[in-house]
Structure formats: structure tokens, C-alpha cells
N, C-alpha and C positions, 0 to 999 in steps of 0.2 A: 680197183685194183683190188680192195681188200675184198669185195663183194665177188669179184672173179675166182679168186683164192678159194671161198665161200662156194661157191656154185659146184666147183669145180670137184673139191675134196667131196662136198653131198653127194652129187653125181657118181664120184668113185663108190661111196660107201655105199648108196642103194644098187648100185650094178651089183656089187659084191657081198651082198647081203650074209650070207651063211657065213663067211672069214668076218664080218665085221661083226656078226652074233658071237661066233667061236670067242675072239679077242676081248670082247665087251665083259663074257662072263668069266674067261681068266684074269683079267684084271678086277673085276670082284671077287672071286673065288680070293686071290692074294692079298688084298685090302682086308676080307678077314682072316686071317691065318694070324694068329696071337704075332706082336711085335716083340715078344721073349722071346721066340722061336726063331723069331729072324735076326734079331739082335743079340746074343746070348748075354753079351754087358751090358746091355740099356736098361736092369733092372736088378738089384744086386740078389747072390744068393746066399744073402744071412740070416738068421731068424731074427726075428724081431725082439729079443731077450739076447741076442746075441752081438757082441764090439770085435769087431777082427782089424786089427793094426798089422801095421806096415812099420817094420822097423828096419833101422840101416845104419851100420858101421860106418867109419871113414873109412874110404878106399886106403887099404895096407895094414887095417888093423890086425891083432894076432888072433887067431882063434880061441886061443884061454881067453883073451880079453870079449872076447864078442860070444860067447859061453855066457861069462858072468853078466855081462849085458844082457842077455837075453834072461837070463834066471831072476834079473833085479826086475825087469820089465813083468817077467810071468808073476813074481812074489806079492810086485807093487798092485797085479790086477784080481788077485785073490782077495788081496786087502781091501781094494776098492779106491786104492789111491796111487798116484804115479809120482816118480821122485824125479824133481827136474834135469833134463839132460841139454846138454849142449845141441844145438841144432846147426844142421850141416848144409 
């Protein structure tokens, strides 16, 4: 059963050599394409000396309070330490 399928597949490829060659070349060419360009989120776009923080305030937090929170984080970042904050 498996041998019959293999023989049939091999016969099909040999009867259509040009198409098989083009398909093989296309597969090889796309595998050489850098993964970072295929999936932009795969590798971070952050410099080695840079830290990226994602800060979220609780839903419903006032804009003024959020500004204070972010300024505290920015100030702590420049000093090299971070204040303890409630996790959500």
C-alpha cells in the first residue's frame, strides 16, 4: 500500500520534472529567507543595552493618575531601581 503510493508519487514527479524542479527550488529559496523577515515578532527589535517595559494601569484609572504612574516608572528607570507596584 505505502510502496504503491510511493511508486505513483515518484512516477508523477518524474513525468513532470520541470514542475518538480521549480517547486523544489522555490521551497529551498523560501527556507533561506531570514526568519526575522518572515515573522517580525520572532526576534525583538530592542537594542542589547535597552530595556522595554510594558506598564498597564488598572481599567478605569484616571488620566492624571496614569501620568503620575508613568512618571514614577520613568524616574525609577533613570535611577536604576523600580518602586514596588501592585500587580493586576
